[in-house]
Structure formats: structure tokens, C-alpha cells
C-alpha positions as CSV (number, residue, x, y, z in Angstrom):
1,M,64.3,95.3,50.3
2,N,61.1,95.4,52.4
3,L,60.7,99.0,53.2
4,E,58.4,98.3,56.0
5,A,61.3,96.6,57.8
6,V,63.4,99.8,57.7
7,N,63.5,101.5,61.1
8,L,65.3,104.1,63.2
9,R,67.1,103.1,66.3
10,A,69.6,104.5,68.7
11,L,73.3,104.6,67.9
12,E,75.0,101.7,69.7
13,P,78.7,100.9,70.5
14,E,78.6,98.1,68.0
15,D,77.9,100.8,65.2
16,L,81.4,102.2,65.7
17,N,83.0,100.7,62.6
18,E,80.3,101.9,60.2
19,L,80.3,105.3,61.8
20,E,84.2,105.6,61.6
21,A,84.2,104.4,58.0
22,I,81.7,107.1,56.9
23,E,82.9,110.0,59.1
24,N,86.5,109.4,58.0
25,D,85.9,109.0,54.3
26,S,87.3,112.3,53.0
27,F,85.0,112.1,50.0
28,Y,82.1,113.2,52.1
29,W,84.0,115.9,54.0
30,N,82.8,118.6,51.6
31,Y,79.3,118.0,52.7
32,S,79.9,117.8,56.4
33,N,82.2,120.8,56.8
34,Q,84.9,118.4,58.1
35,T,88.6,118.8,57.4
36,E,90.2,115.9,59.2
37,P,89.4,112.4,60.4
38,F,87.9,111.7,63.8
39,S,89.7,109.4,66.3
40,R,88.0,106.2,67.4
41,F,88.0,107.8,70.9
42,T,86.1,110.9,69.7
43,L,83.6,108.7,67.8
44,K,83.1,106.4,71.0
45,Q,82.4,109.5,73.0
46,F,80.0,110.7,70.3
47,I,78.1,107.5,70.6
48,L,77.9,107.8,74.4
49,E,76.7,111.3,74.1
50,Q,73.7,110.1,72.2
51,K,72.2,109.0,75.4
52,Q,71.9,112.7,76.3
53,D,68.6,114.5,75.9
54,I,68.2,116.4,72.6
55,Y,67.2,119.4,74.6
56,E,70.7,119.5,76.2
57,V,73.0,118.6,73.3
58,R,70.7,120.1,70.5
59,Q,71.4,117.2,68.2
60,K,70.6,113.4,67.8
61,R,71.8,110.8,65.4
62,F,69.8,107.7,64.6
63,V,70.8,104.5,62.8
64,I,68.7,103.6,59.7
65,S,68.6,99.7,60.0
66,D,66.6,96.6,58.9
67,A,64.8,94.0,61.0
68,Q,68.2,92.4,61.8
69,K,69.6,95.6,63.1
70,Q,71.9,95.9,60.2
71,V,73.3,99.4,59.6
72,L,71.8,100.8,56.3
73,G,72.8,104.4,57.0
74,F,72.4,107.3,59.6
75,I,70.1,110.3,59.9
76,D,70.7,113.3,62.1
77,L,69.0,116.1,63.7
78,F,71.3,119.1,64.3
79,D,70.8,122.8,65.4
80,F,67.8,121.7,67.3
81,E,65.9,124.9,68.4
82,P,63.0,123.9,70.7
83,L,61.8,127.4,71.2
84,H,61.3,127.8,67.5
85,R,60.4,124.2,66.9
86,R,62.9,123.6,64.1
87,A,66.0,121.5,63.4
88,G,68.5,120.7,60.5
89,I,68.4,117.3,59.0
90,G,71.0,115.2,57.3
91,V,70.8,111.8,55.9
92,F,73.4,109.2,54.7
93,V,72.7,105.8,53.2
94,L,75.6,103.3,52.8
95,K,76.5,102.9,49.1
96,S,75.3,99.3,48.8
97,F,71.8,100.3,50.0
98,R,71.3,103.4,47.9
99,N,68.5,103.8,45.2
100,K,66.1,101.4,47.1
101,G,63.9,104.0,48.8
102,I,65.7,103.6,52.2
103,A,66.5,107.4,52.6
104,K,62.9,108.4,51.7
105,R,61.6,105.8,54.3
106,A,64.0,107.1,56.9
107,L,63.0,110.8,56.4
108,E,59.3,109.8,56.7
109,L,60.0,107.9,59.9
110,L,61.9,110.9,61.2
111,H,59.2,113.2,60.2
112,D,56.6,111.1,62.3
113,Y,59.2,110.9,65.2
114,V,59.7,114.8,65.4
115,K,56.0,115.6,65.2
116,K,55.1,113.1,67.8
117,H,57.9,113.4,70.3
118,L,59.5,116.7,69.8
119,N,56.5,118.9,68.7
120,M,58.5,120.1,65.7
121,N,57.2,122.6,63.1
122,T,60.0,122.8,60.6
123,L,62.9,120.8,59.3
124,Y,65.5,122.1,56.9
125,A,68.3,120.6,54.9
126,N,71.5,122.2,53.4
127,I,72.2,120.6,50.0
128,S,75.1,121.3,47.8
129,V,73.8,122.5,44.3
130,E,75.6,119.6,42.6
131,N,74.0,117.0,44.8
132,D,71.1,116.2,42.5
133,P,70.1,112.9,44.2
134,S,69.7,114.7,47.5
135,V,67.6,117.4,45.9
136,R,65.3,114.9,44.3
137,L,65.1,113.0,47.6
138,F,64.0,115.9,49.7
139,E,61.6,117.2,47.1
140,S,60.0,113.7,47.0
141,V,59.0,114.1,50.7
142,G,57.8,117.7,50.5
143,Y,60.8,119.9,51.0
144,C,60.7,123.1,49.1
145,E,63.8,125.2,48.1
146,A,63.7,128.2,50.4
147,G,66.9,129.8,49.3
148,L,70.4,129.7,47.6
149,K,73.5,130.4,49.7
150,K,75.9,131.8,47.1
151,N,79.6,130.8,47.4
152,W,78.8,129.1,50.8
153,N,81.3,126.3,50.9
154,F,84.9,126.2,49.8
155,Y,86.3,122.9,48.5
156,D,88.1,121.6,45.4
157,N,89.8,125.0,45.2
158,H,86.7,127.0,44.7
159,F,83.5,128.1,46.2
160,H,80.2,126.2,45.8
161,D,76.6,127.3,46.3
162,E,74.3,125.6,48.6
163,Y,70.5,125.2,48.7
164,L,68.3,125.6,51.7
165,Y,65.4,123.2,51.7
166,Q,62.7,123.4,54.1
167,K,59.5,121.5,55.1
168,A,56.7,122.5,57.4
169,L,55.4,119.5,59.3
């Protein structure tokens, strides 16, 4: 895959099926603090809300796509704090496109966007300690471990630790 063709674009109504498949796959709920599926109506509303300004809703989701506008994954800003010039970040690449450099490219594109358009200073990521691929990904683009949240998330009948990774832009 040509990584130069990878881009970030706005979430569109036609992305509903991919969004629904990811958000309603219970395998990923442990990482998103989700406990039940979203209705199609709720996801349609979420897509419509993406037209709202990040300063109002404090979050923004982008589609990671190729030159043909094919969905490769999603990347989010959340807990946007304009006063402190920081936000959380999450990235998800569809299984068939993993291990091709797409997530790294999407992070680099998002870094450029938030510096240029949102005057951001810091981004952070919450990463489950058992998620080695995400740890390697975020470290590869300059994030550093800033802390360990002990017994932070409860799933699979026990508590799990979570890393806090941070990057100054």
C-alpha cells in the first residue's frame, strides 16, 4: 500500500456499516469502556454530530482512508481541552490493513492537523498493558510512557493496568 495515499477525512453517512461493525464488535469493548452495542440510530446521530465544532463537542473522529475513499480505520480526538491545548487520541485500523504502516501514517497526519489547526501542545493515549502492538506504535511516533494506572479497567473477571502515553507536539 502506498502510504502517501493514506489520508484523514470527515466521517460520512456512507461509513455507517464499517463504524457499526467496529463499535459493535464486543472484542474491542474492553478498550473503549463500552458494555453494550450501539443502535444504528445512535451511530447515525454520532456521524451527524461530527459536523459540530470540536470546541463545542470536545471530540472529533476522522476516517483513515485511501485515495479511493475506502475506509482503512478510524482515528479519534477526545477529551479535547482547548485551554490546556491537549486531547486524548485513539486509533483503530481494520484487521485486513494492519501491519502496513497505516496507523503510524494516520498518527503523523493527525499530529500535523492538530498543530496547524487546533494549536495543540500535547496528545495522550491510554493503552492497556497487554496491548503490545499499540505500545510499539505510539513509541514509534515519539510518545513516552507518562504513567501506569494500576487496576484501572475491569474485564475478563479481573482488573487490568493501563499505561498513559504522552507526546508534546
